[in-house]
C-alpha positions as CSV (number, residue, x, y, z in Angstrom):
1,X,43.3,28.7,16.6
2,X,43.7,25.3,18.3
3,X,47.4,25.6,17.9
4,X,47.4,28.9,19.6
5,X,45.3,27.5,22.5
6,X,47.7,24.6,22.7
7,X,50.7,26.9,22.9
8,X,49.2,29.0,25.8
9,X,48.0,25.9,27.6
10,X,51.5,24.5,27.4
11,X,52.9,27.8,28.6
12,X,50.5,27.9,31.6
13,X,51.5,24.3,32.4
14,X,55.2,25.4,32.3
15,X,54.5,28.2,34.7
16,X,52.6,25.9,37.1
17,X,55.3,23.3,37.2
18,X,58.3,25.7,37.4
19,X,56.7,28.3,39.8
20,X,55.9,25.9,42.5
21,X,57.6,25.2,45.8
22,X,60.8,27.1,46.4
23,X,60.8,28.8,43.0
24,X,57.3,30.0,43.7
25,X,58.3,31.6,47.0
26,X,61.4,33.2,45.4
27,X,59.3,34.4,42.5
28,X,57.0,36.3,44.9
29,X,59.9,38.0,46.7
30,X,61.6,38.8,43.4
31,X,58.5,40.7,42.3
32,X,58.8,43.0,45.3
33,X,62.6,43.3,45.2
34,X,62.9,43.8,41.5
35,X,60.3,46.6,41.6
36,X,62.0,48.3,44.6
37,X,65.5,48.1,43.3
38,X,64.5,49.1,39.7
39,X,62.9,52.2,41.1
40,X,66.2,53.5,42.6
41,X,69.2,51.6,41.2
42,X,69.1,53.2,37.8
43,X,69.4,56.6,39.4
44,X,72.1,56.0,42.0
45,X,74.7,57.8,40.0
46,X,72.9,61.2,40.2
47,X,71.7,60.6,43.8
48,X,75.1,59.9,45.2
49,X,76.4,62.9,43.2
50,X,73.7,65.1,44.7
51,X,74.9,64.0,48.1
52,X,78.4,65.3,47.3
53,X,80.2,62.3,45.5
54,X,82.6,63.3,42.7
55,X,83.1,61.2,39.5
56,X,86.2,59.7,41.1
57,X,84.4,58.9,44.3
58,X,81.6,57.3,42.3
59,X,84.2,55.1,40.7
60,X,85.6,54.1,44.0
61,X,82.1,53.4,45.4
62,X,81.6,51.0,42.5
63,X,85.0,49.5,43.3
64,X,84.1,49.2,47.0
65,X,80.8,47.5,46.2
66,X,82.3,44.9,43.9
67,X,85.3,44.4,46.3
68,X,82.9,43.7,49.2
69,X,80.8,41.4,47.1
70,X,83.9,39.5,45.9
71,X,85.2,39.0,49.4
72,X,81.9,37.6,50.6
73,X,81.2,35.1,47.8
74,X,83.6,32.5,49.0
75,X,82.2,32.4,52.6
76,X,78.8,32.6,51.1
77,X,79.4,29.6,48.9
78,X,80.9,27.7,51.8
79,X,77.9,28.5,54.0
80,X,75.5,27.4,51.2
81,X,77.1,24.0,50.9
82,X,77.9,23.4,54.6
83,X,75.1,25.0,56.6
84,X,72.3,24.8,54.0
85,X,70.7,27.3,51.7
86,X,67.5,28.4,53.5
87,X,69.0,29.7,56.8
88,X,71.6,31.9,55.0
89,X,69.0,33.3,52.6
90,X,66.5,34.3,55.4
91,X,69.1,35.9,57.7
92,X,70.9,38.0,55.2
93,X,67.7,39.1,53.3
94,X,66.7,40.6,56.6
95,X,70.0,42.4,57.1
96,X,69.8,43.7,53.5
97,X,66.3,45.1,54.2
98,X,67.4,47.2,57.1
99,X,70.4,48.5,55.3
100,X,68.1,50.3,52.8
101,X,67.2,52.7,55.6
102,X,70.7,54.1,55.5
103,X,70.3,54.9,51.8
104,X,67.0,56.5,52.5
105,X,68.2,58.9,55.2
106,X,71.9,59.4,54.4
107,X,72.8,63.2,54.9
108,X,75.9,62.9,52.7
109,X,77.8,60.4,50.5
110,X,80.0,59.2,53.4
111,X,76.9,57.6,54.9
112,X,76.2,55.9,51.5
113,X,79.5,54.2,51.9
114,X,78.4,52.7,55.2
115,X,75.2,51.6,53.5
116,X,77.1,50.0,50.7
117,X,79.3,48.0,53.1
118,X,76.3,46.7,55.1
119,X,74.1,45.9,52.1
120,X,77.0,44.1,50.5
121,X,77.7,42.0,53.6
122,X,74.0,40.9,53.3
123,X,74.8,39.6,49.8
124,X,76.5,36.6,51.5
125,X,73.2,34.9,50.6
126,X,73.8,35.1,46.8
127,X,75.5,31.7,46.3
128,X,72.9,30.1,48.6
129,X,70.1,31.7,46.6
130,X,71.6,30.8,43.2
131,X,72.2,27.2,44.4
132,X,68.6,26.7,45.8
133,X,67.3,28.0,42.4
134,X,69.3,25.5,40.4
135,X,68.5,22.7,42.9
136,X,64.8,23.3,42.6
137,X,64.6,23.4,38.8
138,X,64.3,20.2,36.6
139,X,67.7,19.5,34.9
140,X,66.3,19.6,31.4
141,X,64.5,22.9,31.9
142,X,67.0,25.1,33.7
143,X,67.5,27.9,31.1
144,X,63.7,28.0,30.5
145,X,63.1,28.0,34.3
146,X,65.4,30.9,34.9
147,X,63.8,32.8,32.0
148,X,60.3,32.2,33.3
149,X,61.4,33.6,36.7
150,X,62.3,36.8,34.9
151,X,58.5,37.4,34.7
152,X,58.9,38.6,38.3
153,X,60.6,41.7,36.7
154,X,57.4,42.8,34.9
155,X,56.5,45.3,37.7
156,X,60.1,46.5,37.3
157,X,59.2,47.7,33.8
158,X,57.3,50.6,35.4
159,X,59.6,51.1,38.4
160,X,62.2,53.2,36.7
161,X,59.4,55.4,35.2
162,X,58.1,55.8,38.8
163,X,61.6,56.6,40.0
164,X,62.1,59.1,37.3
165,X,58.7,60.7,38.2
166,X,59.6,60.9,41.9
167,X,62.8,62.7,41.0
168,X,60.9,65.0,38.5
169,X,58.3,65.8,41.2
170,X,60.3,66.1,44.4
171,X,63.9,66.6,43.2
172,X,66.8,64.1,43.1
173,X,67.4,63.8,46.9
174,X,63.8,63.7,48.2
175,X,62.6,61.6,45.3
176,X,65.3,59.0,45.9
177,X,64.7,59.0,49.7
178,X,61.1,58.1,49.1
179,X,62.2,55.3,46.6
180,X,64.6,53.8,49.1
181,X,62.1,53.8,52.0
182,X,59.7,51.9,49.7
183,X,62.5,49.5,48.9
184,X,63.0,48.9,52.7
185,X,59.3,47.9,53.1
186,X,59.4,45.6,50.0
187,X,62.7,44.0,51.3
188,X,61.3,43.4,54.8
189,X,58.2,41.7,53.4
190,X,60.5,39.5,51.2
191,X,62.6,38.4,54.2
192,X,59.4,37.3,56.0
193,X,58.1,35.4,52.9
194,X,61.4,33.6,52.5
195,X,60.8,31.7,55.8
196,X,58.6,29.5,53.7
197,X,61.6,28.1,51.7
198,X,62.4,24.4,51.9
199,X,66.0,23.3,52.3
200,X,67.4,21.4,49.3
201,X,70.6,19.8,50.7
202,X,71.3,17.7,53.8
203,X,74.7,18.4,55.3
204,X,76.1,16.5,58.2
205,X,78.4,18.4,60.5
206,X,81.1,15.7,60.2
207,X,81.2,16.4,56.5
208,X,81.7,20.1,56.7
209,X,84.8,21.1,54.8
210,X,87.4,23.7,55.7
211,X,86.6,27.2,54.6
212,X,89.7,27.6,52.4
213,X,88.9,24.4,50.5
214,X,86.3,26.3,48.5
215,X,88.7,27.0,45.7
216,X,89.5,23.3,45.5
217,X,86.3,22.8,43.6
218,X,88.1,24.2,40.6
219,X,90.2,21.0,40.4
220,X,87.1,18.9,39.9
221,X,86.0,21.0,36.9
222,X,86.7,20.6,33.2
223,X,87.6,23.3,30.8
224,X,84.1,24.5,30.0
225,X,83.2,25.2,33.6
226,X,86.5,27.1,34.1
227,X,85.9,28.9,30.8
228,X,82.5,30.1,32.0
229,X,84.2,31.7,35.0
230,X,86.8,33.5,32.9
231,X,84.2,34.8,30.4
232,X,81.9,36.0,33.1
233,X,84.8,37.9,34.7
234,X,85.1,40.0,31.6
235,X,81.3,40.4,31.3
236,X,81.0,41.5,34.9
237,X,83.9,43.9,34.6
238,X,82.6,45.5,31.5
239,X,79.1,46.0,33.0
240,X,80.4,47.0,36.5
241,X,82.6,49.8,35.3
242,X,79.7,51.7,33.7
243,X,77.1,51.1,36.4
244,X,77.0,54.6,37.9
245,X,77.8,56.5,34.7
246,X,75.1,55.4,32.3
247,X,72.6,57.7,34.0
248,X,75.1,60.6,34.3
249,X,75.8,60.5,30.6
250,X,72.2,60.1,29.6
251,X,71.3,63.1,31.8
252,X,73.4,65.4,29.5
253,X,70.8,65.1,26.8
254,X,67.5,63.7,28.2
255,X,65.2,63.9,31.2
256,X,64.7,61.6,34.2
257,X,61.3,60.4,32.9
258,X,62.6,59.5,29.4
259,X,65.6,57.8,30.9
260,X,63.3,55.8,33.2
261,X,61.1,54.7,30.2
262,X,64.3,53.5,28.4
263,X,65.4,51.5,31.4
264,X,61.9,50.0,31.7
265,X,62.3,48.9,28.0
266,X,65.3,46.9,28.9
267,X,63.2,44.9,31.4
268,X,60.4,44.4,28.7
269,X,62.8,42.6,26.4
270,X,64.5,40.7,29.2
271,X,61.2,39.3,30.4
272,X,59.3,38.7,27.2
273,X,62.1,37.5,25.0
274,X,63.9,35.6,27.8
275,X,61.2,32.8,27.9
276,X,61.4,31.8,24.2
277,X,65.1,32.2,24.2
278,X,65.4,30.0,27.4
279,X,63.2,27.3,25.8
280,X,65.3,27.2,22.7
281,X,68.6,27.3,24.7
282,X,67.5,24.2,26.6
283,X,66.6,22.4,23.3
284,X,69.8,23.4,21.6
285,X,73.1,25.0,22.5
286,X,73.1,27.3,25.5
287,X,76.7,28.3,24.7
288,X,75.5,30.0,21.4
289,X,72.9,32.0,23.1
290,X,75.3,33.1,25.8
291,X,77.9,34.3,23.3
292,X,75.4,36.1,21.0
293,X,74.0,37.9,24.0
294,X,77.4,39.2,25.0
295,X,77.9,40.5,21.4
296,X,74.7,42.4,21.6
297,X,75.8,44.1,24.9
298,X,79.0,45.2,23.2
299,X,77.0,46.6,20.2
300,X,74.6,48.4,22.5
301,X,77.3,50.4,24.2
302,X,78.8,51.6,20.9
303,X,75.4,53.0,20.0
304,X,74.9,54.5,23.4
305,X,77.9,56.8,22.9
306,X,75.8,58.8,20.4
307,X,74.2,61.5,22.6
308,X,70.6,61.2,21.4
309,X,67.3,59.9,22.6
310,X,67.1,57.5,19.6
311,X,70.5,56.1,20.6
312,X,69.4,55.7,24.2
313,X,66.3,53.7,23.2
314,X,68.4,51.6,20.7
315,X,70.8,50.9,23.6
316,X,67.9,49.8,25.8
317,X,66.5,47.4,23.2
318,X,69.8,45.8,22.4
319,X,70.8,45.5,26.1
320,X,67.4,43.9,26.9
321,X,67.8,41.4,24.0
322,X,71.4,40.7,25.0
323,X,70.5,40.0,28.6
324,X,67.5,37.9,27.5
325,X,69.9,35.7,25.5
326,X,72.8,35.6,27.9
327,X,71.4,35.3,31.4
328,X,69.1,32.2,31.2
329,X,71.8,30.5,29.1
330,X,74.6,31.2,31.6
331,X,72.6,30.1,34.6
332,X,71.6,26.9,32.8
333,X,75.2,26.2,31.9
334,X,76.2,26.2,35.6
335,X,73.6,23.5,36.2
336,X,74.9,21.6,33.2
337,X,78.6,21.8,34.1
338,X,78.6,21.5,38.0
339,X,77.2,18.8,40.3
340,X,74.6,19.7,43.0
341,X,77.1,19.2,45.8
342,X,79.7,21.6,44.3
343,X,77.3,24.3,43.1
344,X,77.4,26.5,46.2
345,X,81.2,26.6,46.2
346,X,81.4,26.9,42.4
347,X,79.0,29.8,42.5
348,X,80.9,31.4,45.3
349,X,84.2,31.2,43.3
350,X,82.3,32.2,40.1
351,X,80.9,35.4,41.7
352,X,84.1,36.1,43.6
353,X,86.2,36.3,40.5
354,X,83.6,38.2,38.6
355,X,83.3,40.8,41.3
356,X,87.1,41.1,41.6
357,X,87.2,41.9,37.9
358,X,84.4,44.5,38.3
359,X,86.2,46.0,41.3
360,X,89.4,46.9,39.5
361,X,87.6,48.2,36.4
362,X,85.2,50.3,38.5
363,X,88.1,51.9,40.3
364,X,89.4,53.2,37.0
365,X,85.9,54.1,35.6
366,X,85.7,57.5,37.4
367,X,89.0,58.7,36.0
368,X,88.1,57.5,32.5
369,X,84.7,59.2,32.7
370,X,86.3,62.4,33.9
371,X,88.7,62.4,30.9
372,X,86.0,61.6,28.4
373,X,82.8,59.5,28.7
374,X,83.3,58.1,25.2
375,X,86.6,56.5,26.4
376,X,84.8,54.7,29.3
377,X,82.0,53.3,27.2
378,X,84.3,52.3,24.3
379,X,86.6,50.3,26.6
380,X,83.6,48.6,28.2
381,X,82.3,47.6,24.7
382,X,85.7,46.2,23.8
383,X,85.8,44.1,26.9
384,X,82.4,42.7,26.1
385,X,83.6,41.8,22.6
386,X,86.7,40.1,24.1
387,X,84.4,38.1,26.4
388,X,82.3,37.0,23.4
389,X,85.4,35.8,21.5
390,X,86.8,34.0,24.5
391,X,83.4,32.4,25.1
392,X,83.3,31.2,21.5
393,X,86.8,29.7,21.7
394,X,86.3,27.9,25.1
395,X,82.6,27.1,25.4
396,X,81.9,26.1,21.8
397,X,85.0,24.1,21.0
398,X,83.4,20.7,21.8
399,X,80.0,19.5,21.0
400,X,79.0,17.8,24.2
401,X,78.0,19.5,27.5
402,X,80.1,18.8,30.6
403,X,78.4,17.6,33.6
């Protein structure tokens, strides 16, 4: 009994230490944003289709999304390192909030394209957000810290179920309009709360680098940091190409409510398994957790091909476990491999190349799905597997962590 009390006392102390200051502010906003996005994002494929988008158009929507995100990561990383994290985060969170109104009131899929462009411009703040998170966590507890922040996803466990119920109750279009309007409100509140963030870097104007020098950060990195970029390109591409089509395929044999429950189950495993996995990753080899997580994502897609509710829930469990292993480890590895003054630019390049990979694969996804959904999901699973093999060869070949 005393051991149990000691465990929970230690866990509460971890929360208190890690969820203070900037991480505490971000944690609060993530609760709101995760809930709002989880309510609608899992159903975007059927919503955009209901507004007139074909499978091929859906593929190109995904390609546009990742292309926009890619183009903006380098300037986002540059701004994070040269103008500071806080200012960029606040400005572009506000822009992102108002872009949700376009999704809520779009009369056709063409307006959704406008919404995608504006909301993705707002993601200029991603490298700044990622950098301020790493800057604000103790170096020896980064993987655990990222895992603990995943507790902000707990309300998101129920959000897909609520989204599925809204669609069941009001129909696809009206239900999704309600969901997106709620997301606008949550996003606006988050933008206001982020005014409380504290800047983590001091940048003198005379030291501001030229924009195109962002890629020069790669010259300062060793093999592991570069290998993490290449591996993540494959992971992002495999995940990005199926984004809009998981829900469409699941809809051929299940209901919106059951699908929402399965998607909530992914969050359950990400949140509650991510913390112990993150603690162990910090104590041991983050690279191992990263590679095993990718292998689980590959396996989950092979199972998902089977058109049954049992397969859907098996996919959800394995995906949740895979993300719980992979995400805290990968985020901690960036902190291990890259110095504080290069993290903004490194993250910008890291995300840029990942989104470029997802852009090209998403462009082909609509055609593959139209030929046969099994082809699309099988190719995605194979790409995940290739990423795991590459990660094993590059990230695990030496025993020491690069700084």
